[in-house]
Structure formats: structure tokens, C-alpha cells
N, C-alpha and C positions, 0 to 999 in steps of 0.2 A: 137658292140654286147654286150660287157661287161657292158656298161652303161644301155643298154636296160634290160639286165638281172638283174642288181642292182635295177634298177626302179620297175621291176616286183616284186622283193622280198620285197621291201619296201611297195609297194601297197598291197601285200599279208598280211604283218605284220599288216597294217592299218586296214584290213578288218578281222583280225583273232578274232575269238570268244574268249571271256573271260571266263577262266574255272571257274565256279561257287564254290566258298567257302563261308561259312557264314561270313557276314560282309559287308563292303561297296564294291561297285563295283569299278573296276579300274577308278580312278578319279571321283568316285561317288559323292565326296564333291566338285568338280569343282574348286579345288585349283590350278590345272594346267590350265592355261588360254591360249586363242589365242594369237598369236603374235600382237603387237599394229598395225601392218600394215593391219590385218584383222579386225580391229575395226573400225567402222564408228561413228563419233561423240562420240568417247570414250566407247561406249557400244554395238552397233549394230553389231552382228556377220556376217561377210561376208565369205562365204566358207562353204561348208557342213561339212567338217572335220576340221575345224579350232580349235575347242575344243578338246584336245586330249582324245581319247578313245570313243568319241561321234560322231554321225552323227546329224545334225540339218537340219531343213526345215522350211521355214516361217520365221516371224519376231522374231528373238531370240535376247536377249540381255544379255550380261555378266555384271553382277552387282557386284560392290564392296560395302562391308557393309559401311553404312553411305552415300551412294549415295542419292542425294536429287531429289524427284519428286515433283516440285511445293513446297508446304509447308510441304510435308510429308518426314520424314527421313526413308529410307529403311535400315533395320537392319537385318544382316545374323546371325543366332543364332549359327552356327557352322563354324568355320573358317572365312575367309574374303571374300568368294565369294560364288555367286549362279547364277542361270540363270532365265531370266524371259520370259516366253512364251506369245508373243503377238498373234495376229489375226492368227488363224489356223496353229499355229507353233507347232513343235514337236522336242523331243530328242529322241534318239534310241542307243541301244547298243546290239550287238550280244553276246549271252551267250551259253557256252558249258555246257549241262546239261545231266542228265540221263533220257533217255526216260521212260516214265511211272512213274515218280517220282513227287512229289508235292512240290511246292516252294511258299514261300510268299515273296513278294517285300515290303520293307518299305521305305518310303520317307518322307520328310518334305516339306510342302507348306504353303505359306501365300498369302492371298488376296491383290491386290494392290488398284486397283481403281474400277473395275466392281463389282456390288453387286451380280450378279447371276453367278459369276464364277464357272466353273466346269472343271474337268480333265477326259479325256478318257485314260484309262490304257489298254494295251493289250499285249498279247503274242499269235499271231495267232494260232489257230482261235478263242481264248477266248478274251473277252474284257469286260470292265465294266466302267461305268460313275460314278465318285465320285463327288457329289455336295459339294461345299464349302460355301454355304450360312451361315451356322452356324459354329462360330469360338469357339472353346473349349479351346484354349491355352490362358493364361493370357498375353503372349507377342505378340499375333497375329499369331504365328506359330502353326500349328497342324502336328503331323506325322501320316500317313495314312498307312495301311497295305492291301494288295491285293493278292490273292493266285491264282496259276494256276497249271495245270497238264501238264507237258512236253510232247508234242506229237511228238516231233523230238529230234534228238541229239543235233542239234544247233538251237536255238530259237532267235528271235529279241523282245526285250522289247521296248515298245514305250509309252512315255508319251506326251499326245497331248492336246492341248488346242483348243476345238472346237469353241469357241466363236468368234463373229465378233463384235467388238466396233468401235465407231466413231473414237476413238483413237487407231491406230493400236498397240501401245505399252501396251495398257491395258491387263493384264493378271497376272496369279499367278506366284510367285516366286517359284523356285524349288530348293532343296539342299539335301545333304545326302542321295543318293539312294543306298539301301542295300538289300541283299538277304538272305534268310535262308531256307535250306532244311527242309521240314516238313516230320514227320515220324508218321505213324499211330499208335496212343497210345494203347498199350495192356490193357486188363483187368487185374485188379489187385485183388488178392484175398481178399475177404471181401468187394468189392465195385463193383456194376453192372453198374456204370457209368465209361465211359472212360475220362480220362483227368479231372477228378473231381477237382484237384487242380490247373488246368490251367497252368500247369508247361510247357507244349508244345504248342508253339505259334510263333508269329512272332519275327524278330530281333528287339532289343532295340538299337536305335541309340546311339553311345557314346556321354557322357555328356548331353544328352536330359533329361529334367525333368518334361515333360508334357505327358508321356505316348504315346500309340499308339492307334489310332482309328481303330477299326474293322468294316467294313461297313456290312449293312444287306445283305442277300442273294439275295436280287432283284438286287444288283449291283455287286455281285460276284458268280459265280457258285460253287467256292470251298472255304470254310471257312479257313481263316488264323489261326482259333483256331480249331484244329482237334477235331473231334467228336461233336463239337457244332455248332449251327446255330444261326445267329441273324435274327430272323423272326419278322421283324417289318420295320419302315421307318427310323429310326435313328440308328446310330452307338452306340457301347459300347466303352469303353476306357479300354485297357489292360494296367495294371500298374505293376511295378517292386519294389522289396524291396529295392533297391538301392536309389529310389527316393520317395517312398510312404510308408505308413504303410500297411502291408500286413498280414492277419491273420494267414496264414500257408504257408511255403515254400518260393519261391521266386517270385510268380506271383499271380496275382488275377484280377477280372474284376470289373470295377466300372460302374454303371448303370446310365449313364448321360442323357437319353432321356426320362426319366418318363415312362408313358405307351406306348411310341412310341419306347422303346428299350425293346426287349424280347430276352432272353438267353435261348436256347432250346436244348434238347437232347432227342432223341427217344431211348426207351430201350425195349428190349424183355421182355414181361411179360406173365403171366398165368392168364386168367380170373378167378376170384373168390380167387385168392390168395392175402394174405395181404403183404405189403411192408412198409418200413420205410425209409424216405428221411432225412437226416441231413445234416446241413450246417451252414456257419458262415456268420453273417451280421455285417459289421462295416463301418468305414470311413477311407479314404485313407491318413489322416493327410496333406490334402491339402487346408485346410481352409474352407471346406465345412461343416458348423455348422448349427444345427437345428434340428427339429423333422422330422425324416425319417421314412418311412415304406416300408419294401422289402416284396413282395409277392411271394409265391411259389405255383404252381399248379401241380396236377398229377391227372389223372382220373377225378372223380367227387369232389375231395378234394382240399381244399385251406387253406393257413394260411398266415396271415398277422403279420409281425414282426416289432413291433415298435422299433426304435433305436434312442436315443438321442444323437447326436453328438456334439461334442465340436470343431470338426475340427482338432484335435490334434492326432487322432489314437485311436484304441480300437476296440473291436468286442464282440459279443455275439452269443451263438449258439442257433439253433432252430430245430425243428423236425416236419415234416409232415407224419402222418400215412395215408395210403390209400389201398383200395382194387381195384385191376386191374379189368377193365371191357372189356379189348381187349387183342390180343395178342402183341401189342406193345402200349407203353404209353409215351406220351410226358412229360417231366419234364420240367417246364417252371419257370424262374425267371424274376421278373419285379419290377421296382420302382414305388409306387403308385403316387408319385408326382415328378414334376420338382424341382429341387433345383439350387440355384445360389450361387456362392461365392461373396465376397464383390466387387470384380471388375466386376461382371456382367457375368462371364463365367459359363457355365453349369457344374454340377457335380452331385453327388448322392451316394447312399449307395454301398459298396463293397460287392461282393460275393466270397466266396472261400471255399475250402475244402468240397466239396459236396460229399456225398456218399449215395448209395442206396443199402438196403439189404431186402431179404424176411424175414418175420417173420411169425411163425407157428400160434401164438395165434391171435384171433380176435382183430384188433386195437382198442386202448382206446380212440382214438380221437386225437386232436391236442393239443400240448402244447409246451412251451417254456422252455428251459433249463437255 
């Protein structure tokens, strides 16, 4: 009986939900691996709970950095290990959360062999499919953010590869899975925009120097950037001052998808009243050089802000004056063109420190500072 009771306690511990704190999930970087007895051919995971803290299903491989796949060397950017999700494979972990609160999941992923790889990320009943056709990171890895609202006290995070390839091992590498609680940003005196400096957002993975991709709202019901929506077909990149040049504070947004990336916030306005939008346009010091144009829209007004980037950092300020024509107004930021770094990865102008105020006088038009 004692043995049975002990076994039940061990099973209960294995199934216990991880209490969510900002940062990596328990064994979120997969550095704790399965015993060798549960690896077939050195990489294929046997047993649903062979990887500590995780439950797996389907064709899952435990990959060590430097593992060779044909002529390709698989590199793990953080630590020494990652998992690869083959055909219809998934990893999952139970999380203890606060019901009704919002959270952002951040994880790193890299494509291996399939050209149309994608990932289904879910916390029931919410889910989103993140396409991986476009690679933004210079080393082949990208970090993705995905947000959800907790409907229960304990939820299950699932990262699933829905693809079916001729080679069952074909699929993305996953590493460094983290979470961060999101808090509704308050209105700050003197600014009608919420989170105008983008300080509230998803978790930045330790030692990652490639930013975090925030998907369009067609892939995510809740934005990982509180108060902002990505209303487009391409992601934007969330960057931090530890690894990039940021005009103000510690966070900013890089528009990496040309006109296919639109950063949007809806604001209450009074028809006929005049407003002034001010913001910073710059480059992230990530080698994105050339002639850039950032655009801002509000009501019927627009401004195009030219910026000559040397790829080493810097910014300028711009202003858009407009008259509201409705009870709510969309403030929109876009990049006019696509831009690429020397290594062929996408980049673009940085937007930061956006503020909106009402002005009593009739607007004088558009101007640059």
C-alpha cells in the first residue's frame, strides 16, 4: 500500500501545473533531457513524459547543438539542447495562472527542412497558427510571441506541428519557452495613447539578440503588445535596448514587413476636434541601412517620414496634425518599403515614443521636427 501511495504522489507531482512567473517555464530551455534509455537512435523521444516537465506526442526528437542532418548542422542558440517537432508532433505543459488575466508566451523556433513549416500554439479554447515561411533572424532562429486570456485556473499550453512531410522528422526546432503576465496599460497624463512607448509587452528571452516577432491579429485574438494591434499579414518585431538602439525607454517596435505590417491603436476622439500625434522614427542599429520611409495615418491625414539609416542607430521626431471625423480614430504606423540587411533578412524603421494630445487651435498641417 505504501508503494502504491508513493507512486500516486510521484504521478501527481509529474502532472502538477507549473506556477506561472515571468521567465522561462520549468525546463523551458530543455536542458534537462530524457534518460538515454528513452531515446531511439540517439534523438527520438520514447515515452510521453520522458522530457522532464513536458508531455510529448507524435514524432519528437531531442536535439543537441551541433547535431548533423545530412549536410546541415543544427545549431541551438541558447544552451545545448532543443526539441524538434516532426509530423503531427506536440509538446505541452500545464500552467497555474490567474483566471481572467492575460499572458504572453515567448519561444524560439527554427525551420529545418520543410519550406512551409508552421506552428499551432494553443491554450484551450484559444489557438493560433504561426507561419514560419519568412525567416527574420540572421542565424536562422526567430522568437515568437503569442498571447492568451486565461479562462481557467490551470491551463495547458500546447505547441504543435500540424505538418505532414514525407520525412517524418521534418519539422521546426523549438527552444526557450517562456511566459510573461500582461497588464492593461493605464492612460498617462498628457498622452491619449496607451503603451505609447511599447514598454509593456512579451518576455525577452535571455541572451537573445534577435528581438521577438509579434504576429498579426489574424493569428492571435489577444495582442502580446497591450493596447496595440498588428492589423496586417506580417509580423512586427519587438526590440529591446539591451540588444538594439531604442529611441526612448527600453522597448520599441521595428516595422519589418513593409506595407504588410501595420501597427494600430484605436483612440476615442471627438468629431471636429483637432489632435496632434508625435512619434520617433529611427533604426535599431541592426545593420538595416538605406533610405527608409515610415508612414503614419489618422482620420484623413497622413505623413511620410523619410529617414536615412546607416544601420548604426539614431532617430528623428515627426508630427501629424489631424481633425477627428468619428468618435474613434485609428492611429496607424507602417513602413512604405521592404528593407533587407546584407545577409538577406528583413528589417525596417523603428517606431517609438508615440503620443497623442488634443489641441484647441486649427491644425497647421504636417511637419517634421
